[in-house]
N, C-alpha and C positions, 0 to 999 in steps of 0.2 A: 438765604434768598426768600424763603417763605415769609419771614417776618418783615423783610423789606416791602413785600406786597401789602402786609398789614399796615405798615406806616404810610404807604401810598394811598390806600383806601381812606385812612384817617385824614390825610392831607387834602384829598379831593372832596371831602365832606360826606363820605360814606362809611362812617365808623361801624355801622351795624355789620357790614361784611367783615371788617377786621375782627370784630368780636366773634363772629361765627367761625372764622378760621382758627382763632386762638382757642376757642372752646373745643373745636374738633381735634386740634392738636393735642390738647390735654387728655381728651377721652381716648384717643388712639394710643398715645404713649402709655397711659395708665393701664391699658389692656396688654401692654408689652409688645405691641406691633411697631417695630422700628427698623431703620436701615442698619447696614453693617457697622457703621461707626459707633452707633449707640448699643447695638446688640452685644458687642464685646463687653460692655459695662453693666448690663442688666441680666440678672439671673432669670432663666427660663423665658427669655425674650423670643419672639417670633421674628426672624429676620426676613425682611422683604426688600425688593428692589426700590429704587426711588419712585418709579411709576406705581409700584404696588402700594407704597406709602401714600402717594397722592390719591390713589383709588380709595384707600381706607379713609382718608380725610373727606373725600367727596361723599362716601357712604355715611359717615358720621354727620356731615352737614345735612344730607337729605333725610336722615332719621330724626333730626331735631325740628 
């Protein structure tokens, strides 16, 4: 669903937002902050709720 939003932003002519989301996603996952479905597959991951993952994305976007 997250990347559907990225595609939507690209479609409506706001690709900068899509890139911000993609960059934040990469940063957050690289830190090992993920939801349950990914945490099972990543050693030493920090499992967060879906809303916790969204909060981490927003923090990463605000930090950049």
